[in-house]
C-alpha positions in Angstrom: 0.2 0.0 -0.1 2.8 2.5 1.0 4.4 1.7 -2.5 1.6 2.4 -4.3 1.3 5.7 -2.2 4.7 6.9 -3.1 4.3 6.0 -6.6 1.5 9.0 -6.8 2.6 12.0 -8.6 3.0 14.9 -6.0 0.2 16.9 -6.3 -1.9 13.5 -6.0 -0.5 12.9 -2.7 -1.0 16.3 -1.6 -4.5 16.0 -2.5 -4.7 12.9 -0.4 -3.2 14.8 2.5 -5.7 17.8 2.5 -8.6 15.6 1.4 -8.6 13.0 4.7 -9.2 15.3 7.2 -11.9 17.3 5.0 -13.9 14.0 4.4 -13.6 12.1 7.7 -15.1 15.2 9.1 -18.4 15.5 6.7 -18.7 11.6 6.9 -18.5 11.5 10.6 -21.0 14.5 11.1 -23.2 13.9 8.1 -25.7 11.4 10.0 -26.2 14.0 13.0 -26.0 17.3 11.1 -27.9 16.7 7.9 -27.2 18.1 4.1 -28.5 21.5 5.2 -25.9 21.9 8.1 -23.1 20.8 6.2 -23.8 22.3 2.9 -21.5 25.5 2.5 -22.5 29.0 3.0 -21.6 31.7 0.4 -17.9 31.5 -0.7 -15.6 33.5 1.4 -14.0 36.6 0.1 -10.3 35.2 -0.8 -7.7 37.9 -1.0 -6.1 36.8 -4.5 -2.5 35.9 -4.4 -0.3 36.8 -7.6 -0.9 33.5 -9.3 -4.8 33.8 -8.9 -4.8 37.6 -10.2 -3.1 36.2 -13.6 -6.0 33.5 -13.9 -9.0 36.4 -13.2 -11.6 36.0 -15.5 -14.4 38.3 -16.7 -17.4 38.3 -14.3 -19.8 35.7 -15.4 -17.0 33.8 -17.6 -17.3 30.0 -17.6 -14.4 28.0 -15.3 -11.5 27.5 -17.3 -9.8 23.9 -17.5 -7.1 25.2 -15.8 -9.3 26.2 -12.7 -11.4 23.0 -13.0 -7.9 20.6 -13.0 -6.7 20.8 -9.5 -10.4 20.6 -8.4 -10.3 17.2 -10.5 -7.5 15.6 -8.5 -8.9 16.4 -5.3 -12.0 14.9 -6.2 -10.0 11.8 -7.2 -8.3 12.0 -3.6 -11.5 12.0 -1.9 -13.0 9.0 -4.0 -9.5 7.1 -3.0 -10.3 7.9 0.8 -14.2 7.1 0.5 -13.3 3.7 -1.1 -12.0 2.6 2.6 -14.9 4.4 4.8 -17.7 2.0 5.3 -21.0 3.7 3.7 -18.9 6.7 2.1 -20.8 7.2 -0.8 -21.7 10.3 -3.4 -23.3 12.6 -0.9 -20.1 12.8 1.9 -17.8 12.8 -1.1 -19.8 15.9 -2.8 -20.2 17.7 0.7 -16.8 17.4 1.4 -15.6 18.7 -2.2 -18.2 21.9 -2.1 -17.0 22.9 1.6 -13.3 22.5 0.1 -14.2 24.8 -2.8 -16.2 27.4 -0.8 -13.1 27.4 1.5 -11.2 28.6 -1.4 -13.4 31.4 -2.3 -15.3 29.6 -5.5 -19.2 28.8 -5.6 -19.9 25.1 -6.1 -23.2 23.8 -6.6 -24.5 20.7 -5.1 -26.5 18.6 -7.6 -28.6 15.5 -7.2 -30.4 13.0 -9.6 -32.1 10.0 -9.9 -32.4 7.1 -12.4 -35.8 5.3 -12.0 -35.9 1.6 -12.1 -36.2 0.2 -15.7 -35.9 -3.2 -17.0 -34.9 -2.0 -20.8 -31.5 -0.7 -19.5 -31.2 -4.0 -17.1 -31.2 -2.0 -14.1 -33.3 -3.3 -11.7 -33.2 -0.9 -8.9 -33.3 2.9 -8.7 -30.5 5.0 -8.5 -29.7 8.4 -6.9 -26.3 10.1 -7.4 -25.0 13.5 -5.9 -22.6 15.6 -7.5 -20.6 18.9 -7.8 -20.7 21.4 -10.5 -18.6 24.7 -10.9 -20.3 27.0 -13.4 -22.2 24.0 -14.8 -19.1 21.8 -15.3 -19.2 18.6 -13.2 -16.3 17.9 -11.0 -14.7 14.4 -10.6 -17.8 12.9 -12.6 -18.0 11.2 -16.2 -20.5 11.8 -18.8 -21.6 7.8 -18.6 -22.1 8.3 -14.7 -24.6 11.2 -15.3 -26.2 10.0 -18.2 -29.7 9.6 -18.0 -30.2 10.9 -14.3 -33.0 13.1 -13.6 -32.3 16.1 -11.6 -33.6 16.7 -8.2 -35.0 19.5 -6.7 -36.3 20.8 -3.5 -38.6 23.9 -2.8 -36.5 27.2 -1.9 -37.3 28.9 1.5 -39.4 31.4 -0.3 -42.0 28.8 -1.5 -41.4 26.3 1.9 -42.3 29.0 4.0 -45.4 29.7 1.6 -46.3 26.3 1.8 -46.5 26.2 5.4 -48.0 29.4 6.4 -51.5 29.8 7.6 -53.8 30.7 4.9 -54.2 31.1 1.3 -51.4 30.5 -0.9 -50.2 34.0 -2.5 -49.0 34.2 -5.9 -46.6 37.0 -7.5 -48.9 38.2 -10.1 
């Protein structure tokens, strides 16, 4: 095992060191705190380093592959560690990556989807999956892993408060 670890590129080893405590934190607390409390808040206003200033893009621009590449490495590191933890599947991995990205000043988006049970494609059970997107680009996912997933959505805070309020539902006409 140590031989395989030492054979990894230095960036992958650094990512593993940084990912381990983050994933253990989310994995251990997810059953007690739930998704809502472990989701990252708004991204921190990071002070840009010289390297970040060079890579700055226009507001609203799509994320470049140079910005996504280190996060792909970190997502692989999280996945490697998660395979060694019991019941550590896509949700704790995604929350870990989202919290890490938010701590670096990025605005990740937690996505969830499901694939209903179907006998046509051979799948006998429904499948649910969680992943992270950065400016619409899935991080640490392949096209095959997301193929056929239907997005899940839940009510926003405004819709939920109207739903549970006393009295008739008001519309925004």
